[in-house]
RODO-2510 file (C-alpha; in nm, 4 decimals, decimal comma):
residues 604
     n   res          X          Y          Z
     1     m     0,0000     0,0000     0,0000
     2     f     0,2861     0,2346     0,0841
     3     a     0,6087     0,2567    -0,1172
     4     f     0,9068     0,2771     0,1177
     5     k     1,2779     0,2584     0,0575
     6     t     1,3894    -0,0696     0,2147
     7     r     1,7019    -0,0837     0,4275
     8     e     1,8725    -0,3031     0,1678
     9     a     1,7965    -0,0473    -0,1025
    10     m     1,9633     0,2261     0,1003
    11     v     2,2816     0,0234     0,1640
    12     r     2,5218     0,0898    -0,1180
    13     e     2,7327    -0,2086    -0,2225
    14     v     3,1012    -0,1232    -0,2013
    15     n     3,3058    -0,3019    -0,4665
    16     m     3,6473    -0,1455    -0,5303
    17     c     3,8293    -0,2200    -0,8555
    18     h     4,1695    -0,1997    -0,6879
    19     p     4,3186    -0,1406    -0,3414
    20     l     4,3588     0,2095    -0,1943
    21     c     4,6066     0,3300     0,0637
    22     l     4,4114     0,3785     0,3866
    23     i     4,6945     0,4827     0,6205
    24     e     5,0054     0,6262     0,4638
    25     n     5,3462     0,5896     0,6293
    26     t     5,5249     0,9099     0,5265
    27     l     5,8970     0,9613     0,4798
    28     e     5,8922     1,1703     0,7982
    29     g     5,7714     0,8652     0,9931
    30     e     5,4163     0,9919     1,0392
    31     l     5,0939     0,8006     0,9895
    32     r     4,8445     0,9851     0,7719
    33     l     4,4910     0,8834     0,6694
    34     r     4,3967     0,9003     0,3017
    35     q     4,0585     1,0663     0,2608
    36     d     3,9552     0,8786    -0,0556
    37     a     3,9961     0,5391     0,1135
    38     l     3,8399     0,6709     0,4337
    39     q     3,5300     0,7781     0,2389
    40     v     3,4998     0,4334     0,0793
    41     l     3,5208     0,2740     0,4245
    42     s     3,2615     0,5176     0,5649
    43     d     3,0133     0,4206     0,2907
    44     i     2,9957     0,0579     0,4125
    45     q     2,6741     0,0233     0,6121
    46     g     2,6367    -0,3535     0,6511
    47     p     2,8456    -0,6007     0,8562
    48     m     3,2150    -0,6160     0,7656
    49     v     3,4599    -0,9060     0,7864
    50     v     3,7892    -0,7164     0,8217
    51     v     4,0997    -0,9272     0,7522
    52     t     4,4389    -0,7714     0,8322
    53     i     4,7693    -0,9406     0,7476
    54     v     5,1054    -0,8491     0,9050
    55     g     5,4502    -1,0025     0,9138
    56     l     5,8048    -0,9593     0,7903
    57     y     5,8423    -0,7793     0,4609
    58     r     5,8859    -0,9853     0,1436
    59     t     5,7129    -1,2946     0,2892
    60     g     5,4180    -1,3115     0,0479
    61     k     5,1536    -1,1334     0,2542
    62     s     5,0124    -0,9497    -0,0478
    63     y     4,9798    -1,2725    -0,2467
    64     l     4,7555    -1,4264     0,0196
    65     m     4,5402    -1,1140     0,0258
    66     n     4,5054    -1,1249    -0,3536
    67     r     4,3887    -1,4856    -0,3249
    68     l     4,1222    -1,3746    -0,0753
    69     a     4,0200    -1,1168    -0,3369
    70     r     4,0051    -1,4050    -0,5888
    71     t     4,2565    -1,2495    -0,8231
    72     n     4,6277    -1,2651    -0,8945
    73     r     4,6691    -0,8892    -0,9109
    74     g     4,5648    -0,6153    -0,6743
    75     f     4,7952    -0,5745    -0,3779
    76     s     5,1442    -0,5110    -0,5083
    77     i     5,3808    -0,8110    -0,5275
    78     g     5,7435    -0,7432    -0,6126
    79     p     6,0184    -0,9826    -0,7279
    80     t     6,3010    -0,8131    -0,5339
    81     v     6,3986    -0,7762    -0,1691
    82     q     6,2543    -0,4240    -0,1620
    83     s     5,9291    -0,3785     0,0338
    84     h     5,6340    -0,2790    -0,1868
    85     t     5,3611    -0,2173     0,0723
    86     k     5,3922     0,1066     0,2703
    87     g     5,1427     0,1860     0,5421
    88     i     4,8068     0,0035     0,5273
    89     w     4,6318    -0,0656     0,1968
    90     m     4,2603    -0,1466     0,1834
    91     w     4,0475    -0,3416    -0,0626
    92     c     3,6688    -0,3706    -0,0123
    93     m     3,4369    -0,6084    -0,1973
    94     p     3,1093    -0,7980    -0,1453
    95     h     3,1651    -1,0998     0,0782
    96     p     3,1734    -1,4133    -0,1429
    97     e     2,9846    -1,6318     0,1086
    98     k     2,7728    -1,4049     0,3340
    99     y     2,4822    -1,2005     0,2008
   100     n     2,4893    -0,8251     0,2689
   101     h     2,8391    -0,8518     0,4226
   102     t     3,1485    -0,6705     0,2977
   103     l     3,4946    -0,8277     0,2912
   104     v     3,7553    -0,5660     0,3858
   105     l     4,1184    -0,6689     0,3224
   106     l     4,3982    -0,4704     0,4924
   107     d     4,7533    -0,5345     0,3720
   108     t     5,0126    -0,3806     0,6052
   109     e     5,3675    -0,2658     0,5637
   110     g     5,6134    -0,5468     0,6390
   111     l     5,7993    -0,5617     0,9682
   112     g     6,1766    -0,5398     0,9746
   113     d     6,2280    -0,3323     0,6587
   114     v     6,6045    -0,2632     0,6524
   115     e     6,5474     0,0487     0,4403
   116     k     6,3678     0,2186     0,7294
   117     g     6,5798     0,1339     1,0281
   118     d     6,3297     0,2792     1,2798
   119     s     6,0560     0,0270     1,3614
   120     t     5,8441     0,2498     1,5883
   121     n     5,5787     0,3506     1,3367
   122     e     5,5687     0,0067     1,1724
   123     n     5,4748    -0,1340     1,5136
   124     w     5,2031     0,1314     1,5390
   125     i     5,0824     0,0156     1,1957
   126     f     5,0775    -0,3394     1,3343
   127     a     4,8706    -0,2205     1,6338
   128     v     4,6238    -0,0173     1,4267
   129     g     4,5805    -0,3057     1,1808
   130     e     4,5093    -0,5424     1,4682
   131     l     4,2561    -0,3076     1,6302
   132     l     4,0722    -0,2447     1,3021
   133     s     4,0461    -0,6131     1,2092
   134     s     3,8044    -0,8892     1,2998
   135     t     4,0544    -1,1512     1,1736
   136     f     4,4260    -1,0915     1,2240
   137     v     4,6758    -1,2883     1,0120
   138     f     5,0445    -1,3074     1,1091
   139     n     5,2600    -1,4298     0,8199
   140     s     5,6035    -1,5831     0,8791
   141     m     5,8547    -1,7904     0,6832
   142     g     5,9915    -2,1373     0,7399
   143     t     5,8845    -2,2406     1,0882
   144     i     5,7358    -2,1106     1,4110
   145     d     6,0525    -2,0549     1,6084
   146     q     6,1600    -1,8387     1,9001
   147     r     6,2633    -1,5557     1,6682
   148     a     5,9185    -1,5485     1,5038
   149     l     5,7507    -1,5572     1,8474
   150     e     5,9619    -1,2643     1,9638
   151     q     5,8824    -1,0658     1,6488
   152     l     5,5097    -1,1153     1,7018
   153     h     5,5433    -1,0444     2,0738
   154     y     5,7361    -0,7234     2,0184
   155     a     5,4773    -0,5857     1,7769
   156     t     5,1849    -0,7048     1,9904
   157     e     5,2990    -0,5167     2,3010
   158     l     5,1466    -0,1860     2,1816
   159     s     4,8083    -0,3478     2,1211
   160     k     4,8200    -0,5270     2,4545
   161     h     4,8799    -0,2033     2,6415
   162     i     4,6144     0,0019     2,4651
   163     k     4,3654     0,1094     2,7299
   164     m     4,0059    -0,0067     2,7008
   165     k     3,8562     0,2216     2,9699
   166     s     3,9682     0,5540     3,1051
   167     s     3,8193     0,5179     3,4514
   168     p     4,0745     0,4239     3,7215
   169     g     4,0700     0,0622     3,8309
   170     s     3,8796    -0,0594     3,5234
   171     d     3,9527    -0,4081     3,3960
   172     s     4,1089    -0,3332     3,0604
   173     k     4,1301    -0,6957     2,9529
   174     s     3,7655    -0,7776     3,0113
   175     a     3,6618    -0,4529     2,8499
   176     g     3,8441    -0,5378     2,5288
   177     d     3,7879    -0,9110     2,4886
   178     d     3,5090    -0,8510     2,2346
   179     f     3,7153    -0,5963     2,0417
   180     f     4,0337    -0,7935     1,9677
   181     p     4,0296    -1,0199     1,6596
   182     t     4,0552    -1,3883     1,5786
   183     f     4,4212    -1,4773     1,5228
   184     i     4,5604    -1,6824     1,2306
   185     w     4,9307    -1,7711     1,1967
   186     t     5,0352    -1,8557     0,8412
   187     v     5,3727    -2,0245     0,7917
   188     r     5,5079    -1,9905     0,4364
   189     d     5,7577    -2,2225     0,2638
   190     f     5,7047    -2,4847     0,5341
   191     t     5,9282    -2,7865     0,4614
   192     l     5,9042    -2,9888     0,7830
   193     d     5,6797    -3,2859     0,8520
   194     l     5,3897    -3,2192     1,0876
   195     e     5,4957    -3,4800     1,3392
   196     l     5,5437    -3,4691     1,7162
   197     e     5,6930    -3,7591     1,9072
   198     g     5,6267    -3,9871     1,6101
   199     q     5,2603    -3,8869     1,5766
   200     q     5,0977    -3,6898     1,2975
   201     i     4,9658    -3,3520     1,4197
   202     s     4,7571    -3,0752     1,2659
   203     a     4,8767    -2,7236     1,1915
   204     d     4,6711    -2,5973     1,4877
   205     e     4,8435    -2,8478     1,7176
   206     y     5,1769    -2,7346     1,5755
   207     l     5,0942    -2,3750     1,6753
   208     e     4,9722    -2,4726     2,0233
   209     n     5,2864    -2,6773     2,0819
   210     a     5,4999    -2,3783     1,9798
   211     l     5,3094    -2,1618     2,2303
   212     k     5,3386    -2,4172     2,5111
   213     l     5,5122    -2,2686     2,8139
   214     i     5,8605    -2,3999     2,8897
   215     k     5,8927    -2,5519     3,2351
   216     g     6,1342    -2,3897     3,4779
   217     n     6,1831    -2,0766     3,6880
   218     s     6,5106    -1,9369     3,5585
   219     d     6,5440    -1,5925     3,4034
   220     k     6,6141    -1,7534     3,0686
   221     v     6,2979    -1,9645     3,0855
   222     s     6,0966    -1,6583     3,1893
   223     s     6,2433    -1,4667     2,8958
   224     l     6,1500    -1,7491     2,6563
   225     n     5,7978    -1,7805     2,8010
   226     l     5,7231    -1,4084     2,7909
   227     p     5,6286    -1,3918     2,4192
   228     r     5,4284    -1,7150     2,4517
   229     e     5,2294    -1,5790     2,7451
   230     c     5,1706    -1,2502     2,5624
   231     i     5,0456    -1,4211     2,2439
   232     r     4,8227    -1,6655     2,4338
   233     a     4,6713    -1,3811     2,6378
   234     s     4,6292    -1,1463     2,3414
   235     f     4,4761    -1,4052     2,1074
   236     p     4,2528    -1,6570     2,2874
   237     v     4,1076    -1,7717     1,9499
   238     r     4,3911    -1,9071     1,7320
   239     k     4,4273    -2,0900     1,3999
   240     c     4,7311    -2,2030     1,1993
   241     f     4,7933    -2,2790     0,8309
   242     v     5,1180    -2,4043     0,6783
   243     f     5,2056    -2,3634     0,3093
   244     d     5,4517    -2,5454     0,0879
   245     r     5,6714    -2,3435    -0,1462
   246     p     5,4352    -2,2301    -0,4264
   247     s     5,6747    -2,3035    -0,7153
   248     g     6,0326    -2,2977    -0,8227
   249     k     6,2541    -1,9974    -0,7488
   250     a     6,2396    -1,8740    -1,1085
   251     n     5,8586    -1,8729    -1,1040
   252     l     5,8404    -1,6830    -0,7744
   253     k     5,9594    -1,3692    -0,9527
   254     k     5,6475    -1,3740    -1,1726
   255     l     5,3967    -1,5093    -0,9183
   256     e     5,1305    -1,2615    -1,0315
   257     d     5,1297    -1,4124    -1,3800
   258     l     5,1149    -1,7794    -1,2779
   259     q     4,7974    -1,9834    -1,3136
   260     e     4,6939    -2,2548    -1,0664
   261     e     4,8281    -2,5291    -1,2945
   262     d     5,1725    -2,3609    -1,2747
   263     l     5,1766    -2,3871    -0,8930
   264     e     5,2444    -2,6812    -0,6676
   265     p     4,9155    -2,8731    -0,6113
   266     d     4,9712    -2,8906    -0,2342
   267     f     5,0220    -2,5141    -0,2183
   268     v     4,7016    -2,4546    -0,4194
   269     e     4,5049    -2,6842    -0,1870
   270     q     4,6513    -2,5186     0,1249
   271     t     4,5706    -2,1723    -0,0090
   272     n     4,2129    -2,2750    -0,0902
   273     m     4,1694    -2,4135     0,2626
   274     f     4,2956    -2,0838     0,4064
   275     c     4,0565    -1,8793     0,1909
   276     q     3,7571    -2,1019     0,2696
   277     y     3,8262    -2,0723     0,6419
   278     i     3,8299    -1,6933     0,6118
   279     f     3,5099    -1,6897     0,4038
   280     k     3,3082    -1,9339     0,6138
   281     e     3,4341    -1,9035     0,9732
   282     c     3,5528    -1,5474     1,0232
   283     k     3,3003    -1,3198     1,1941
   284     p     3,2125    -0,9542     1,1293
   285     k     3,3942    -0,6761     1,3132
   286     t     3,2228    -0,6005     1,6438
   287     s     3,2701    -0,3571     1,9279
   288     q     3,2642    -0,4129     2,2998
   289     g     2,9484    -0,6058     2,3813
   290     g     2,9305    -0,7762     2,0407
   291     n     2,7722    -0,4854     1,8511
   292     i     2,8436    -0,5051     1,4771
   293     l     3,0400    -0,2034     1,3516
   294     t     2,9591    -0,0161     1,0315
   295     g     3,2182     0,1320     0,8002
   296     k     3,1487     0,4800     0,9351
   297     i     3,2310     0,3731     1,2913
   298     l     3,5442     0,1866     1,1821
   299     a     3,6567     0,4906     0,9822
   300     k     3,6111     0,7145     1,2859
   301     l     3,8051     0,4675     1,4992
   302     a     4,0885     0,4727     1,2457
   303     m     4,0869     0,8539     1,2537
   304     t     4,0979     0,8493     1,6347
   305     f     4,3835     0,5970     1,6456
   306     v     4,5952     0,7831     1,3927
   307     d     4,5252     1,1206     1,5566
   308     t     4,6144     1,0061     1,9082
   309     i     4,9256     0,8219     1,7857
   310     g     5,0317     1,1394     1,6025
   311     r     4,9986     1,3328     1,9297
   312     g     5,2133     1,0760     2,1073
   313     t     4,9329     0,9443     2,3281
   314     i     4,7785     0,5986     2,3639
   315     p     4,4273     0,5551     2,2249
   316     c     4,1556     0,4656     2,4740
   317     i     3,9234     0,2318     2,2849
   318     g     3,6605     0,2277     2,5549
   319     d     3,6236     0,6061     2,5543
   320     t     3,6532     0,6233     2,1763
   321     v     3,3882     0,3605     2,1101
   322     s     3,1608     0,5083     2,3761
   323     a     3,1922     0,8573     2,2262
   324     l     3,1358     0,7227     1,8747
   325     a     2,8371     0,5234     1,9975
   326     t     2,6849     0,8377     2,1492
   327     m     2,7468     1,0345     1,8320
   328     e     2,6315     0,7570     1,5972
   329     n     2,3204     0,6757     1,8008
   330     s     2,2228     1,0414     1,8121
   331     a     2,2738     1,0617     1,4356
   332     a     2,0730     0,7405     1,3940
   333     v     1,7869     0,8950     1,5922
   334     q     1,7882     1,2072     1,3734
   335     e     1,8189     1,0059     1,0499
   336     a     1,5281     0,7811     1,1466
   337     a     1,3134     1,0764     1,2599
   338     t     1,3883     1,2684     0,9392
   339     y     1,3090     0,9620     0,7291
   340     y     0,9841     0,9163     0,9223
   341     e     0,8692     1,2726     0,8572
   342     e     0,9718     1,2591     0,4905
   343     q     0,7855     0,9332     0,4317
   344     m     0,4779     1,0589     0,6149
   345     r     0,4664     1,3603     0,3852
   346     l     0,5521     1,1654     0,0692
   347     s     0,3306     0,8611     0,1280
   348     g     0,0351     1,0398     0,2844
   349     k    -0,1408     1,3197     0,0940
   350     f    -0,2643     1,5583     0,3598
   351     p    -0,5347     1,5824     0,4526
   352     t    -0,5931     1,2083     0,4928
   353     q    -0,9534     1,1044     0,4451
   354     t    -0,9794     0,9281     0,7804
   355     i    -0,7895     0,9302     1,1080
   356     e    -0,7614     0,5505     1,0776
   357     y    -0,5708     0,5912     0,7516
   358     f    -0,3437     0,8501     0,9128
   359     y    -0,2460     0,6146     1,1971
   360     h    -0,2145     0,3197     0,9598
   361     l     0,0322     0,5250     0,7581
   362     q     0,1989     0,6425     1,0788
   363     a     0,2505     0,2831     1,2016
   364     a     0,4053     0,1753     0,8699
   365     c     0,6413     0,4750     0,8593
   366     e     0,7355     0,4246     1,2253
   367     r     0,8302     0,0612     1,1622
   368     e     1,0558     0,1653     0,8751
   369     a     1,2109     0,4441     1,0840
   370     i     1,2866     0,2046     1,3705
   371     n     1,4414    -0,0424     1,1227
   372     i     1,6693     0,2356     0,9965
   373     f     1,7651     0,3236     1,3526
   374     m     1,8344    -0,0411     1,4419
   375     g     2,0466    -0,0807     1,1294
   376     r     2,2700     0,2138     1,2176
   377     s     2,2754     0,2238     1,5984
   378     f     2,5052     0,0168     1,8188
   379     m     2,5801    -0,0082     2,1894
   380     d     2,2407     0,1436     2,2692
   381     t     2,2598     0,0570     2,6379
   382     n     1,9191    -0,0008     2,7963
   383     n     1,7568     0,1088     2,4665
   384     k     1,8148     0,4701     2,5681
   385     y     1,8303     0,6068     2,2153
   386     q     1,5508     0,3844     2,0907
   387     m     1,3269     0,5307     2,3611
   388     e     1,4478     0,8768     2,2610
   389     l     1,3537     0,7985     1,9018
   390     r     1,0074     0,6807     2,0053
   391     g     0,9551     1,0032     2,1996
   392     l     1,0695     1,2095     1,9032
   393     l     0,8453     1,0116     1,6667
   394     k     0,5498     1,0681     1,9001
   395     t     0,6180     1,4416     1,9001
   396     k     0,6407     1,4445     1,5205
   397     t     0,3255     1,2328     1,4995
   398     d     0,1366     1,4819     1,7163
   399     q     0,2654     1,7675     1,5015
   400     l     0,1747     1,5923     1,1776
   401     c    -0,1659     1,4964     1,3154
   402     a    -0,2318     1,8588     1,4127
   403     e    -0,1100     1,9725     1,0696
   404     n    -0,3314     1,7113     0,9025
   405     e    -0,6339     1,8369     1,0999
   406     k    -0,5496     2,2009     1,0293
   407     i    -0,5209     2,1426     0,6534
   408     s    -0,8472     1,9480     0,6594
   409     m    -1,0316     2,2188     0,8531
   410     e    -0,9040     2,4997     0,6293
   411     y    -0,9978     2,3081     0,3143
   412     c    -1,3474     2,2229     0,4468
   413     r    -1,4162     2,5841     0,5547
   414     t    -1,3115     2,7163     0,2146
   415     l    -1,5238     2,4536     0,0379
   416     l    -1,8328     2,5352     0,2474
   417     q    -1,7947     2,9072     0,1820
   418     q    -1,7772     2,8426    -0,1921
   419     l    -2,0848     2,6156    -0,1818
   420     f    -2,2755     2,8774     0,0195
   421     i    -2,2268     3,1513    -0,2424
   422     p    -2,5497     3,0658    -0,4395
   423     i    -2,7525     3,0602    -0,1131
   424     q    -2,6046     3,3938    -0,0143
   425     q    -2,7045     3,5349    -0,3527
   426     n    -3,0627     3,4038    -0,3001
   427     i    -3,0755     3,5693     0,0425
   428     s    -2,9567     3,8984    -0,1029
   429     g    -3,2102     3,8680    -0,3872
   430     g    -3,4998     3,8015    -0,1479
   431     c    -3,5711     3,4539    -0,2837
   432     y    -3,6578     3,3287     0,0654
   433     s    -3,8705     3,6338     0,1629
   434     m    -4,2000     3,4686     0,0704
   435     p    -4,4308     3,1974     0,2015
   436     g    -4,2357     2,8702     0,2035
   437     g    -3,9069     3,0569     0,1946
   438     y    -3,7738     2,8633     0,4930
   439     q    -3,8533     2,5320     0,3264
   440     l    -3,6778     2,6498     0,0117
   441     f    -3,3822     2,7598     0,2229
   442     q    -3,3700     2,4174     0,3906
   443     s    -3,3830     2,2464     0,0530
   444     d    -3,0908     2,4555    -0,0751
   445     q    -2,9008     2,3936     0,2473
   446     n    -2,9595     2,0168     0,2159
   447     m    -2,8316     2,0338    -0,1415
   448     l    -2,5250     2,2204    -0,0138
   449     t    -2,4674     1,9429     0,2429
   450     d    -2,5027     1,6728    -0,0238
   451     n    -2,2579     1,8484    -0,2572
   452     y    -2,0192     1,8987     0,0337
   453     r    -2,0246     1,5309     0,1308
   454     m    -1,9731     1,4196    -0,2307
   455     t    -1,6630     1,6375    -0,2687
   456     p    -1,3503     1,4196    -0,2070
   457     g    -1,0344     1,5071    -0,0162
   458     k    -1,1927     1,6856     0,2807
   459     g    -0,9990     1,4889     0,5411
   460     v    -1,0555     1,4098     0,9063
   461     k    -1,2384     1,7349     0,9950
   462     e    -1,5219     1,6816     0,7452
   463     n    -1,8025     1,6432     1,0012
   464     e    -1,6631     1,8903     1,2525
   465     a    -1,6307     2,1614     0,9870
   466     l    -1,9871     2,0983     0,8656
   467     q    -2,1322     2,1231     1,2173
   468     e    -1,9362     2,4429     1,2757
   469     f    -2,0697     2,5886     0,9483
   470     i    -2,4323     2,4995     1,0318
   471     q    -2,3990     2,6638     1,3722
   472     l    -2,2525     2,9772     1,2133
   473     k    -2,5475     2,9973     0,9698
   474     e    -2,8059     2,9230     1,2396
   475     s    -2,8918     3,2925     1,2828
   476     v    -2,9564     3,3218     0,9076
   477     a    -3,1828     3,0166     0,9164
   478     r    -3,3655     3,1525     1,2244
   479     g    -3,4322     3,4848     1,0476
   480     i    -3,5767     3,3120     0,7424
   481     f    -3,7853     3,0872     0,9663
   482     q    -3,9273     3,3853     1,1592
   483     m    -4,0118     3,5556     0,8309
   484     d    -4,1884     3,2383     0,7252
   485     q    -4,3826     3,2434     1,0563
   486     s    -4,5386     3,5777     0,9615
   487     l    -4,7401     3,4135     0,6839
   488     t    -5,1227     3,4213     0,7011
   489     a    -5,3050     3,1665     0,9141
   490     k    -5,4441     3,0109     0,6007
   491     q    -5,1036     2,9767     0,4489
   492     q    -4,9788     2,8483     0,7806
   493     q    -5,2698     2,6052     0,7956
   494     i    -5,2085     2,4907     0,4416
   495     a    -4,8471     2,4422     0,5216
   496     e    -4,9343     2,2439     0,8336
   497     e    -5,1948     2,0351     0,6517
   498     r    -4,9464     1,9611     0,3801
   499     a    -4,6988     1,8669     0,6427
   500     r    -4,9495     1,6405     0,8148
   501     a    -5,0631     1,4948     0,4829
   502     y    -4,7047     1,4336     0,3941
   503     a    -4,6482     1,2710     0,7301
   504     i    -4,9651     1,0602     0,6949
   505     e    -4,8664     0,9593     0,3433
   506     e    -4,5214     0,8679     0,4623
   507     e    -4,6724     0,6693     0,7489
   508     r    -4,9132     0,4982     0,5058
   509     k    -4,6236     0,4077     0,2799
   510     r    -4,4290     0,2850     0,5749
   511     q    -4,7217     0,0729     0,6964
   512     e    -4,7763    -0,0575     0,3445
   513     i    -4,4125    -0,1543     0,3219
   514     l    -4,4363    -0,3202     0,6632
   515     a    -4,7511    -0,5066     0,5550
   516     q    -4,5771    -0,6225     0,2397
   517     q    -4,2804    -0,7323     0,4424
   518     r    -4,5048    -0,9209     0,6861
   519     a    -4,6967    -1,0809     0,3993
   520     h    -4,3717    -1,1824     0,2356
   521     e    -4,2414    -1,3196     0,5632
   522     e    -4,5690    -1,5118     0,6160
   523     y    -4,5425    -1,6463     0,2611
   524     i    -4,1874    -1,7554     0,3295
   525     r    -4,2885    -1,9189     0,6565
   526     q    -4,5864    -2,0951     0,4842
   527     r    -4,3603    -2,2189     0,2071
   528     a    -4,1102    -2,3374     0,4661
   529     h    -4,3899    -2,5116     0,6591
   530     e    -4,5258    -2,6787     0,3461
   531     e    -4,1795    -2,7850     0,2477
   532     h    -4,1280    -2,9255     0,5950
   533     i    -4,4596    -3,1175     0,5719
   534     r    -4,3658    -3,2432     0,2248
   535     q    -4,0272    -3,3589     0,3426
   536     l    -4,1870    -3,5196     0,6495
   537     e    -4,4429    -3,7054     0,4357
   538     q    -4,1713    -3,8036     0,1915
   539     k    -3,9663    -3,9335     0,4813
   540     m    -4,2650    -4,1255     0,6223
   541     e    -4,3367    -4,2758     0,2785
   542     e    -3,9719    -4,3742     0,2442
   543     d    -3,9831    -4,5306     0,5916
   544     r    -4,3078    -4,7148     0,5017
   545     l    -4,1600    -4,8454     0,1781
   546     n    -3,8405    -4,9452     0,3572
   547     q    -4,0504    -5,1249     0,6201
   548     q    -4,2607    -5,2930     0,3515
   549     r    -3,9491    -5,4044     0,1701
   550     e    -3,8082    -5,5376     0,4954
   551     n    -4,1309    -5,7283     0,5705
   552     d    -4,1390    -5,8715     0,2169
   553     r    -3,7804    -5,9726     0,2558
   554     r    -3,8487    -6,1450     0,5846
   555     i    -4,1611    -6,3269     0,4433
   556     q    -3,9617    -6,4327     0,1387
   557     q    -3,6835    -6,5529     0,3648
   558     q    -3,9339    -6,7468     0,5786
   559     l    -4,0924    -6,9011     0,2658
   560     e    -3,7517    -6,9976     0,1354
   561     e    -3,6580    -7,1477     0,4694
   562     q    -3,9954    -7,3392     0,4873
   563     q    -3,9534    -7,4654     0,1296
   564     a    -3,6027    -7,5781     0,2146
   565     r    -3,7339    -7,7652     0,5195
   566     l    -4,0133    -7,9286     0,3115
   567     q    -3,7610    -8,0316     0,0482
   568     q    -3,5360    -8,1776     0,3149
   569     e    -3,8365    -8,3601     0,4700
   570     a    -3,9466    -8,4963     0,1279
   571     l    -3,5925    -8,6057     0,0567
   572     r    -3,5719    -8,7738     0,3961
   573     r    -3,9034    -8,9573     0,3365
   574     q    -3,7939    -9,0590    -0,0129
   575     q    -3,4704    -9,1930     0,1300
   576     e    -3,6639    -9,3816     0,3970
   577     q    -3,8998    -9,5251     0,1325
   578     e    -3,6098    -9,6266    -0,0867
   579     a    -3,4436    -9,7856     0,2135
   580     e    -3,7712    -9,9695     0,2999
   581     l    -3,8059   -10,0863    -0,0612
   582     e    -3,4444   -10,2017    -0,0528
   583     r    -3,5126   -10,3944     0,2670
   584     l    -3,8276   -10,5513     0,1259
   585     s    -3,6386   -10,6419    -0,1929
   586     r    -3,3684   -10,8127     0,0067
   587     q    -3,6325   -10,9907     0,2182
   588     a    -3,8191   -11,1085    -0,0911
   589     a    -3,4986   -11,2284    -0,2459
   590     s    -3,4185   -11,4223     0,0660
   591     i    -3,7597   -11,5844     0,0650
   592     v    -3,7232   -11,6757    -0,3024
   593     n    -3,3826   -11,8260    -0,2366
   594     g    -3,5277   -12,0317     0,0496
   595     i    -3,8081   -12,1647    -0,1643
   596     s    -3,5621   -12,2627    -0,4369
   597     s    -3,3556   -12,4600    -0,1876
   598     a    -3,6609   -12,6454    -0,0636
   599     d    -3,7602   -12,7425    -0,4146
   600     d    -3,4199   -12,8828    -0,4755
   601     c    -3,4461   -13,0976    -0,1664
   602     v    -3,7850   -13,2341    -0,2760
   603     i    -3,6533   -13,3223    -0,6123
   604     l    -3,3709   -13,5127    -0,4602
***
């Protein structure tokens, strides 16, 4: 019924053709945000899976990021020992597996670049990349050894010490557990067998074994355990992937140009497993409390981090996120309220015809406004800003309702004045200053009311404006009526008789209609009664016939049974007679045989 812009329609899909530098590492050793990349990041409104990769320079970090982008080219890959990535480069694209999610890839400047010498700002880049990411990838070469652990530990120290709350005595660790990312350690050019004490182990078990604390209490053991403890505490969720060498040394110089068939099959399979884990398992970037961050919030966090680092201070994520939440929630309230008012004015043509339609429209617009607020807000503790939005929407609703009523009333008053112009002309011309003038005036006024009610678009004050108009014209009607009262008695009598005759005629018609209705109802009842009698007689006749058929059946059955008994009795008698005849025959034969024997004896 109403055409609204859906939330999905308002979310612009960010799909960059190539990476942009997000944080530039200048020659003076300063970190500087690039506004073009920052604007792209700010435009992302849906959930973001932010993957940051760090590690020593020239270890193939950019290649892995290009594989996540499903291309061979994008992040710069160089064939020499010179580092190609400076600062933090960003590439945003629709997530390949999750609807309405954006995959944000951050490729960082490599650690240990000999051309720089000073590693302070590269460690800050490490820290900022970690804080901005939801999945943090540390890339190393060869094996997970003590040197690699110390490199990761050294760069992690800044992130570990970043404050989460500014209030004294606050638990910084618990405050930031939701903010720090999932950790993935990728080991490139891995040539060892994944075995431990003669048993096959997984890459994850290989990582956990490398992070296992060494037993002992010596200073050396404590020094060896320190990076392990730091990594375990900083990254409670950990994953490990190992990669074979991708190809021969000659091919590594042109890795961007190689197709999958040119690479080692095991390396291709390992890379695919790494990418699928990122696509399927890695979660969106969230803030403290699990609230999903938008690109605008993440961009403001990046600005805050870079600004505070430039001033030589340590960022306070808790205060930063809280301040951004306040600012973003307030903006979300205003955006939703503005959208609500715009849609009310665009979707509803004031004045609305009924108050029910107005509140039906209001409810639909309010639902859309709240959806917009919910899509943008985060960390709305105790629904404070949602309640603020509801209060603001109620205020705007009251204002719009009053405006709707005002427009309706003004339109109805103007319409009634225009319809009254012919009556006013008749009054001025004396058309009602004669016997029956009041009746003529009433007829014209009834016609005015009919024309008024048939005119569309009057709005919610239609009846109220009409009653107000009739009251305002009551003095005019009274004057015409009093003039009509001054008619002669005869004229008055005629008028009364006509009125009575009219009333009698109307009553006669009404009684006639009632009589017709009663006659029709009696006819219907008689027909129903006759039909009932007919059905009853039909039923009785059917019962009689059924009973007759049943009696005939029983008589027939009895006759058949009697006939069967008679037949059996006749058969029995016949059998007895035949048996008696058989006995007599045998007896006669015996007598004959005896006589024959006697004759023989006489002859002898």
